[in-house]
C-alpha positions as a LaTeX table, in Angstrom:
\begin{tabular}{lrrr}
\hline
Residue & $x$ (\AA) & $y$ (\AA) & $z$ (\AA) \\
\hline
Met1 & $-94.85$ & 4.75 & 47.31 \\
Lys2 & $-96.52$ & 6.06 & 44.18 \\
Lys3 & $-94.14$ & 8.94 & 44.16 \\
Ile4 & $-91.12$ & 6.65 & 44.20 \\
Val5 & $-92.39$ & 4.63 & 41.31 \\
Phe6 & $-93.20$ & 7.79 & 39.38 \\
Ile7 & $-89.73$ & 9.22 & 39.99 \\
Leu8 & $-88.06$ & 6.01 & 38.94 \\
Leu9 & $-90.08$ & 5.87 & 35.75 \\
Ser10 & $-89.34$ & 9.44 & 34.86 \\
Leu11 & $-85.59$ & 9.13 & 35.21 \\
Pro12 & $-83.78$ & 8.44 & 31.98 \\
Ser13 & $-82.71$ & 4.86 & 31.53 \\
Leu14 & $-79.14$ & 4.14 & 32.54 \\
Ala15 & $-78.91$ & 0.82 & 30.69 \\
Phe16 & $-77.29$ & 0.76 & 27.27 \\
Ala17 & $-77.68$ & $-2.04$ & 24.80 \\
Gly18 & $-75.26$ & $-2.94$ & 22.03 \\
Glu19 & $-75.54$ & $-5.01$ & 18.92 \\
Leu20 & $-75.47$ & $-8.75$ & 19.48 \\
Val21 & $-72.67$ & $-10.47$ & 17.54 \\
His22 & $-72.28$ & $-14.24$ & 17.43 \\
Gln23 & $-68.79$ & $-15.73$ & 17.07 \\
Phe24 & $-67.84$ & $-19.39$ & 16.97 \\
Ser25 & $-65.34$ & $-20.36$ & 19.58 \\
Ser26 & $-64.04$ & $-23.34$ & 17.58 \\
Pro27 & $-61.25$ & $-22.49$ & 15.13 \\
Ala28 & $-62.69$ & $-25.05$ & 12.73 \\
Phe29 & $-65.66$ & $-22.72$ & 12.20 \\
Ser30 & $-64.27$ & $-19.26$ & 12.86 \\
Gly31 & $-61.00$ & $-19.58$ & 10.95 \\
Asn32 & $-59.02$ & $-17.92$ & 13.74 \\
Gly33 & $-56.13$ & $-20.25$ & 14.68 \\
Tyr34 & $-57.26$ & $-22.83$ & 12.13 \\
Ser35 & $-53.75$ & $-23.98$ & 11.15 \\
Thr36 & $-52.82$ & $-24.62$ & 14.79 \\
His37 & $-56.10$ & $-26.49$ & 15.23 \\
Val38 & $-55.39$ & $-28.72$ & 12.22 \\
Leu39 & $-51.82$ & $-29.40$ & 13.35 \\
Thr40 & $-53.01$ & $-30.37$ & 16.82 \\
Ile41 & $-55.57$ & $-32.81$ & 15.43 \\
Asp42 & $-52.96$ & $-34.30$ & 13.09 \\
Gln43 & $-50.53$ & $-34.73$ & 15.97 \\
Leu44 & $-53.18$ & $-36.47$ & 18.09 \\
Glu45 & $-54.04$ & $-38.84$ & 15.22 \\
Arg46 & $-50.38$ & $-39.71$ & 14.69 \\
Gln47 & $-49.89$ & $-40.35$ & 18.40 \\
Arg48 & $-52.89$ & $-42.70$ & 18.46 \\
Asp49 & $-51.64$ & $-44.54$ & 15.38 \\
Lys50 & $-48.17$ & $-44.91$ & 16.91 \\
Glu51 & $-49.63$ & $-46.16$ & 20.20 \\
Asn52 & $-51.74$ & $-48.73$ & 18.30 \\
Arg53 & $-48.71$ & $-49.93$ & 16.31 \\
Asp54 & $-46.59$ & $-50.11$ & 19.48 \\
Glu55 & $-49.28$ & $-52.11$ & 21.27 \\
Ala56 & $-49.60$ & $-54.52$ & 18.35 \\
Gln57 & $-45.82$ & $-54.96$ & 18.15 \\
Ala58 & $-45.63$ & $-55.51$ & 21.91 \\
Ala59 & $-48.31$ & $-58.22$ & 21.65 \\
Leu60 & $-46.39$ & $-59.92$ & 18.81 \\
Asp61 & $-43.14$ & $-59.74$ & 20.76 \\
Lys62 & $-44.80$ & $-61.19$ & 23.84 \\
Ala63 & $-46.30$ & $-64.07$ & 21.82 \\
Glu64 & $-42.89$ & $-64.78$ & 20.24 \\
Arg65 & $-41.17$ & $-64.78$ & 23.65 \\
Glu66 & $-43.79$ & $-67.14$ & 25.03 \\
Tyr67 & $-43.38$ & $-69.45$ & 22.03 \\
Lys68 & $-39.59$ & $-69.46$ & 22.34 \\
Ser69 & $-39.80$ & $-70.36$ & 26.01 \\
Thr70 & $-41.71$ & $-73.60$ & 25.37 \\
Asn71 & $-39.90$ & $-76.90$ & 25.83 \\
Met72 & $-40.85$ & $-78.03$ & 22.32 \\
Tyr73 & $-39.18$ & $-74.98$ & 20.76 \\
Lys74 & $-36.04$ & $-75.50$ & 22.85 \\
Phe75 & $-35.96$ & $-79.20$ & 21.94 \\
Lys76 & $-36.34$ & $-78.44$ & 18.22 \\
Asn77 & $-33.54$ & $-75.86$ & 18.29 \\
Asn78 & $-31.23$ & $-78.20$ & 20.20 \\
Leu79 & $-31.88$ & $-81.06$ & 17.76 \\
Glu80 & $-31.48$ & $-78.82$ & 14.74 \\
Ser81 & $-28.21$ & $-77.47$ & 16.12 \\
Arg82 & $-26.86$ & $-80.99$ & 16.62 \\
Ile83 & $-27.89$ & $-82.03$ & 13.10 \\
Tyr84 & $-26.14$ & $-79.02$ & 11.58 \\
Ala85 & $-23.05$ & $-79.67$ & 13.72 \\
Gln86 & $-22.96$ & $-83.27$ & 12.47 \\
Leu87 & $-23.44$ & $-82.06$ & 8.89 \\
Ser88 & $-20.64$ & $-79.53$ & 9.19 \\
Lys89 & $-18.35$ & $-82.28$ & 10.50 \\
Gln90 & $-19.22$ & $-84.42$ & 7.46 \\
Ile91 & $-18.46$ & $-81.51$ & 5.12 \\
Ala92 & $-15.14$ & $-80.80$ & 6.83 \\
Asp93 & $-14.19$ & $-84.50$ & 6.66 \\
Ser94 & $-15.15$ & $-84.56$ & 3.00 \\
Leu95 & $-13.00$ & $-81.52$ & 2.22 \\
Phe96 & $-10.01$ & $-82.19$ & 4.45 \\
Gly97 & $-10.23$ & $-85.82$ & 5.56 \\
Glu98 & $-7.62$ & $-88.49$ & 4.87 \\
Gly99 & $-9.73$ & $-90.47$ & 2.45 \\
Ser100 & $-11.28$ & $-87.49$ & 0.67 \\
Ser101 & $-12.51$ & $-88.84$ & $-2.66$ \\
Gln102 & $-13.86$ & $-85.52$ & $-3.92$ \\
Ala103 & $-12.16$ & $-84.14$ & $-7.00$ \\
Asp104 & $-11.06$ & $-80.54$ & $-6.85$ \\
Thr105 & $-13.91$ & $-79.07$ & $-8.90$ \\
Asp106 & $-16.77$ & $-81.51$ & $-8.17$ \\
Trp107 & $-19.74$ & $-80.31$ & $-6.15$ \\
Ala108 & $-20.68$ & $-82.48$ & $-3.18$ \\
Glu109 & $-24.21$ & $-82.32$ & $-1.85$ \\
Asn110 & $-26.15$ & $-83.19$ & 1.27 \\
Thr111 & $-29.81$ & $-82.65$ & 2.18 \\
Thr112 & $-30.87$ & $-81.90$ & 5.74 \\
Pro113 & $-33.95$ & $-83.43$ & 7.38 \\
Phe114 & $-35.52$ & $-79.96$ & 7.13 \\
Gly115 & $-35.43$ & $-80.00$ & 3.32 \\
Asp116 & $-32.44$ & $-77.67$ & 2.91 \\
Thr117 & $-29.71$ & $-78.71$ & 0.49 \\
Ile118 & $-26.08$ & $-77.83$ & 1.07 \\
Lys119 & $-23.58$ & $-78.02$ & $-1.77$ \\
Trp120 & $-19.86$ & $-77.49$ & $-1.45$ \\
Lys121 & $-16.69$ & $-77.82$ & $-3.43$ \\
Arg122 & $-13.02$ & $-77.00$ & $-3.11$ \\
Glu123 & $-11.07$ & $-75.36$ & $-5.90$ \\
Ser124 & $-7.37$ & $-75.00$ & $-5.20$ \\
Asp125 & $-7.28$ & $-72.78$ & $-2.09$ \\
Ile126 & $-10.96$ & $-71.70$ & $-1.90$ \\
Ile127 & $-13.99$ & $-73.51$ & $-0.49$ \\
Tyr128 & $-17.38$ & $-72.65$ & $-2.02$ \\
Val129 & $-20.60$ & $-73.37$ & $-0.10$ \\
Glu130 & $-24.17$ & $-72.90$ & $-1.36$ \\
Ile131 & $-27.29$ & $-73.45$ & 0.75 \\
Tyr132 & $-30.66$ & $-73.99$ & $-0.94$ \\
Asp133 & $-33.99$ & $-73.85$ & 0.90 \\
Ser134 & $-36.66$ & $-76.54$ & 0.68 \\
Asn135 & $-38.10$ & $-74.85$ & $-2.45$ \\
Gly136 & $-34.77$ & $-75.18$ & $-4.25$ \\
Asp137 & $-34.05$ & $-71.44$ & $-4.14$ \\
Leu138 & $-30.54$ & $-70.27$ & $-3.29$ \\
Ala139 & $-30.78$ & $-69.05$ & 0.30 \\
Ser140 & $-27.13$ & $-68.33$ & 1.02 \\
Glu141 & $-23.69$ & $-68.76$ & $-0.44$ \\
Phe142 & $-20.20$ & $-67.97$ & 0.67 \\
Gln143 & $-16.62$ & $-68.73$ & $-0.11$ \\
Thr144 & $-13.66$ & $-68.88$ & 2.17 \\
Pro145 & $-9.95$ & $-69.34$ & 1.58 \\
Val146 & $-8.48$ & $-72.57$ & 2.86 \\
Gly147 & $-5.42$ & $-70.82$ & 4.20 \\
Asp148 & $-3.63$ & $-72.65$ & 7.01 \\
Phe149 & $-6.46$ & $-74.76$ & 8.42 \\
Ala150 & $-4.99$ & $-77.35$ & 10.69 \\
Phe151 & $-7.19$ & $-80.40$ & 10.22 \\
\hline
\end{tabular}
């Protein structure tokens, strides 16, 4: 047994050692592939931001759909539609009716229950309509030729 140990100790060593070199595996520290690393992180951040915006928009859309499906909202829209229909009939009667007392260039005016003001006038063959919001700011205006309306 002593002979075996002595022989093993006298044999030259077969193991070789090299220099230890430390390298970072992360491209953020090593610099190798850094641009790809930065682009990947940027892409992940953008995807997260887009997902957050999409989720927020989906929540807003859902809340709006739920609001529009309430009976109160439907009632309000129906009533508002009928009021505007009645108002448009009054305007048409004022412009084209038998007893129209409006002079050709005078502005007629009517205020809705919602605070909007509608002004209209007829000059020769053109009808001018202006709609003002409750703050008095011009919200919309249009003109249309009278043409061959059959009233």
